[in-house]
C-alpha atoms as a printed R data frame, in Angstrom:
    type eleno elety resid chain resno      x      y       z
1   ATOM     1    CA   MET     A     1  0.000  0.000   0.000
2   ATOM     2    CA   ILE     A     2  1.247  3.479  -0.823
3   ATOM     3    CA   CYS     A     3  1.289  5.451   2.407
4   ATOM     4    CA   GLN     A     4  3.228  8.574   1.500
5   ATOM     5    CA   SER     A     5  4.258 10.472  -1.600
6   ATOM     6    CA   THR     A     6  7.126 12.777  -2.475
7   ATOM     7    CA   ILE     A     7  6.983 15.243  -5.360
8   ATOM     8    CA   ARG     A     8  9.849 17.020  -7.077
9   ATOM     9    CA   ARG     A     9  8.843 19.697  -9.592
10  ATOM    10    CA   PHE     A    10 10.869 21.218 -12.418
11  ATOM    11    CA   ASP     A    11 10.417 24.127 -14.822
12  ATOM    12    CA   GLY     A    12 12.294 24.346 -18.113
13  ATOM    13    CA   ASP     A    13 12.141 28.136 -18.076
14  ATOM    14    CA   ASP     A    14 14.095 28.138 -14.788
15  ATOM    15    CA   ALA     A    15 16.697 25.418 -15.429
16  ATOM    16    CA   THR     A    16 17.627 22.711 -17.931
17  ATOM    17    CA   SER     A    17 18.185 20.127 -15.189
18  ATOM    18    CA   LEU     A    18 17.012 19.045 -11.743
19  ATOM    19    CA   HIS     A    19 19.296 17.229  -9.324
20  ATOM    20    CA   THR     A    20 17.708 16.219  -6.043
21  ATOM    21    CA   ALA     A    21 17.793 13.545  -3.382
22  ATOM    22    CA   VAL     A    22 15.215 11.977  -1.106
23  ATOM    23    CA   VAL     A    23 16.236 10.431   2.192
24  ATOM    24    CA   PRO     A    24 13.403  8.023   2.975
25  ATOM    25    CA   GLN     A    25 12.301  8.379   6.590
26  ATOM    26    CA   GLY     A    26 10.566  5.223   7.740
27  ATOM    27    CA   ALA     A    27  9.985  3.937   4.207
28  ATOM    28    CA   ILE     A    28 10.553  0.270   3.492
29  ATOM    29    CA   GLY     A    29 10.054  0.478  -0.246
30  ATOM    30    CA   LEU     A    30  9.421  2.633  -3.272
31  ATOM    31    CA   ARG     A    31  6.180  1.420  -4.857
32  ATOM    32    CA   CYS     A    32  5.954  3.667  -7.900
33  ATOM    33    CA   VAL     A    33  7.420  6.537  -9.863
34  ATOM    34    CA   GLY     A    34  5.327  8.906 -11.963
35  ATOM    35    CA   LEU     A    35  6.644 11.316 -14.587
36  ATOM    36    CA   THR     A    36  4.643 14.184 -16.054
37  ATOM    37    CA   VAL     A    37  5.964 16.798 -18.491
38  ATOM    38    CA   ILE     A    38  3.499 19.488 -19.640
39  ATOM    39    CA   GLU     A    39  3.782 22.020 -22.449
40  ATOM    40    CA   LYS     A    40  3.071 25.328 -20.721
41  ATOM    41    CA   ALA     A    41  1.341 26.961 -23.693
42  ATOM    42    CA   THR     A    42 -1.220 24.184 -24.189
43  ATOM    43    CA   GLY     A    43 -1.458 22.463 -20.808
44  ATOM    44    CA   ARG     A    44 -1.089 19.124 -22.615
45  ATOM    45    CA   TYR     A    45  1.579 16.480 -22.356
46  ATOM    46    CA   ALA     A    46  4.743 17.660 -24.068
47  ATOM    47    CA   ALA     A    47  5.812 16.100 -27.357
48  ATOM    48    CA   LEU     A    48  8.257 13.188 -27.168
49  ATOM    49    CA   ALA     A    49 10.938 15.455 -28.641
50  ATOM    50    CA   ASP     A    50 10.691 17.468 -25.390
51  ATOM    51    CA   GLY     A    51 10.995 14.476 -23.072
52  ATOM    52    CA   PRO     A    52 13.823 14.896 -20.535
53  ATOM    53    CA   ALA     A    53 16.362 12.261 -19.544
54  ATOM    54    CA   LEU     A    54 15.482 10.758 -16.146
55  ATOM    55    CA   THR     A    55 17.699  8.774 -13.795
56  ATOM    56    CA   ILE     A    56 16.514  7.423 -10.453
57  ATOM    57    CA   ALA     A    57 18.885  5.380  -8.304
58  ATOM    58    CA   TRP     A    58 19.836  4.573  -4.737
59  ATOM    59    CA   GLY     A    59 23.131  6.276  -3.876
60  ATOM    60    CA   PRO     A    60 25.613  6.132  -1.005
61  ATOM    61    CA   ARG     A    61 24.834  8.499   1.856
62  ATOM    62    CA   GLU     A    62 28.491  9.430   2.312
63  ATOM    63    CA   LYS     A    63 28.265 11.177  -1.081
64  ATOM    64    CA   VAL     A    64 24.739 12.580  -0.592
65  ATOM    65    CA   SER     A    65 24.053 13.393   3.027
66  ATOM    66    CA   ASP     A    66 20.655 15.068   2.742
67  ATOM    67    CA   GLU     A    67 17.965 16.365   0.415
68  ATOM    68    CA   THR     A    68 19.724 19.694  -0.192
69  ATOM    69    CA   SER     A    69 22.704 18.087  -1.921
70  ATOM    70    CA   THR     A    70 24.260 19.934  -4.850
71  ATOM    71    CA   PRO     A    71 24.139 18.793  -8.480
72  ATOM    72    CA   ALA     A    72 27.854 17.933  -8.223
73  ATOM    73    CA   GLN     A    73 27.172 15.695  -5.198
74  ATOM    74    CA   ILE     A    74 24.280 13.959  -6.998
75  ATOM    75    CA   ASP     A    75 26.434 13.394 -10.095
76  ATOM    76    CA   ALA     A    76 29.310 12.064  -7.950
77  ATOM    77    CA   ALA     A    77 26.977  9.627  -6.192
78  ATOM    78    CA   LEU     A    78 25.599  8.425  -9.532
79  ATOM    79    CA   ALA     A    79 29.184  7.903 -10.746
80  ATOM    80    CA   ASP     A    80 30.002  5.822  -7.648
81  ATOM    81    CA   PRO     A    81 30.023  2.059  -8.370
82  ATOM    82    CA   ASP     A    82 27.929  1.489  -5.209
83  ATOM    83    CA   HIS     A    83 24.834  3.181  -6.658
84  ATOM    84    CA   VAL     A    84 21.835  0.987  -7.502
85  ATOM    85    CA   PRO     A    85 19.930  2.142 -10.613
86  ATOM    86    CA   LEU     A    86 16.138  1.799 -10.545
87  ATOM    87    CA   LEU     A    87 14.933  3.726 -13.572
88  ATOM    88    CA   VAL     A    88 16.884  5.189 -16.483
89  ATOM    89    CA   ILE     A    89 14.909  6.863 -19.270
90  ATOM    90    CA   PRO     A    90 16.770  8.413 -22.213
91  ATOM    91    CA   ALA     A    91 15.797 11.884 -23.431
92  ATOM    92    CA   ARG     A    92 13.064 12.137 -26.052
93  ATOM    93    CA   THR     A    93 11.423  8.818 -25.166
94  ATOM    94    CA   ARG     A    94  8.833  9.716 -22.477
95  ATOM    95    CA   THR     A    95  6.870 12.732 -21.325
96  ATOM    96    CA   HIS     A    96  4.555 10.885 -18.975
97  ATOM    97    CA   GLY     A    97  4.297  7.500 -17.367
98  ATOM    98    CA   TYR     A    98  3.791  5.423 -14.278
99  ATOM    99    CA   PHE     A    99  6.524  2.960 -13.400
100 ATOM   100    CA   THR     A   100  6.312  0.194 -10.830
101 ATOM   101    CA   ASP     A   101  7.904 -3.152 -10.055
102 ATOM   102    CA   SER     A   102  4.734 -5.126 -10.913
103 ATOM   103    CA   GLY     A   103  3.072 -4.618  -7.546
104 ATOM   104    CA   SER     A   104  6.200 -5.193  -5.461
105 ATOM   105    CA   SER     A   105  8.159 -2.312  -4.056
106 ATOM   106    CA   PHE     A   106 11.694 -1.382  -4.969
107 ATOM   107    CA   PRO     A   107 13.158 -2.066  -1.506
108 ATOM   108    CA   VAL     A   108 14.990  0.669   0.354
109 ATOM   109    CA   THR     A   109 18.631 -0.273  -0.071
110 ATOM   110    CA   ALA     A   110 21.214  0.107   2.676
111 ATOM   111    CA   ILE     A   111 24.996 -0.080   3.003
112 ATOM   112    CA   GLN     A   112 26.290 -1.148   6.413
113 ATOM   113    CA   GLY     A   113 22.892 -0.522   7.984
114 ATOM   114    CA   THR     A   114 22.471  3.030   6.637
115 ATOM   115    CA   ALA     A   115 19.681  3.577   4.137
116 ATOM   116    CA   MET     A   116 20.883  4.950   0.829
117 ATOM   117    CA   ALA     A   117 19.511  8.206  -0.558
118 ATOM   118    CA   LEU     A   118 17.223  8.073  -3.550
119 ATOM   119    CA   LEU     A   119 18.824 10.195  -6.266
120 ATOM   120    CA   ILE     A   120 16.842 11.908  -8.994
121 ATOM   121    CA   ARG     A   121 18.469 13.539 -11.997
122 ATOM   122    CA   VAL     A   122 16.322 15.101 -14.714
123 ATOM   123    CA   GLU     A   123 18.347 16.473 -17.629
124 ATOM   124    CA   ARG     A   124 17.622 18.154 -20.944
125 ATOM   125    CA   ILE     A   125 14.490 19.851 -19.655
126 ATOM   126    CA   THR     A   126 13.096 21.892 -22.517
127 ATOM   127    CA   ALA     A   127 12.208 25.550 -22.032
128 ATOM   128    CA   THR     A   128  8.428 26.131 -22.153
129 ATOM   129    CA   THR     A   129  7.788 22.829 -20.342
130 ATOM   130    CA   ARG     A   130  7.231 22.047 -16.693
131 ATOM   131    CA   GLY     A   131  6.681 18.823 -14.864
132 ATOM   132    CA   GLN     A   132  7.133 16.653 -11.850
133 ATOM   133    CA   VAL     A   133  8.453 13.346 -10.624
134 ATOM   134    CA   THR     A   134  6.127 11.702  -8.092
135 ATOM   135    CA   LEU     A   135  7.307  8.927  -5.772
136 ATOM   136    CA   GLY     A   136  4.935  6.604  -3.903
137 ATOM   137    CA   TRP     A   137  6.380  5.104  -0.723
138 ATOM   138    CA   GLU     A   138  5.472  2.027   1.266
139 ATOM   139    CA   LEU     A   139  5.910  2.492   5.013
140 ATOM   140    CA   SER     A   140  6.091 -0.196   7.687
141 ATOM   141    CA   SER     A   141  2.652  1.012   8.810
142 ATOM   142    CA   CYS     A   142  0.273  3.619   7.388
143 ATOM   143    CA   GLU     A   143 -1.183  6.117   9.805
């Protein structure tokens, strides 16, 4: 059951990329990932040619300590061989979608008992588009 969600928004008029991290507090698994990219002028899904590149992976906490990590820290963690990729979507292939592990969660991964940070990198965001990445979390108990 999805108990909690996390949303990270981006705007192509503000930046061509988004680098962010999520440190799951109390989560035992990531149930789903949603991607939405909207053309600002029409309010409709952006054309495939405007689809950004998306990378979502677990990364070592010694490289990414919290959710305010810099783009350089996110990139360094994704370059570390200890990262665990979950979803990699090349640019110009998707502008919307719902991704899941067929009803089972992507488990929260840990190194030496410390939960890894979930890294999100959205690149090649086209100006005149905006969007969001939505994460659905499974907790040990829903309140």
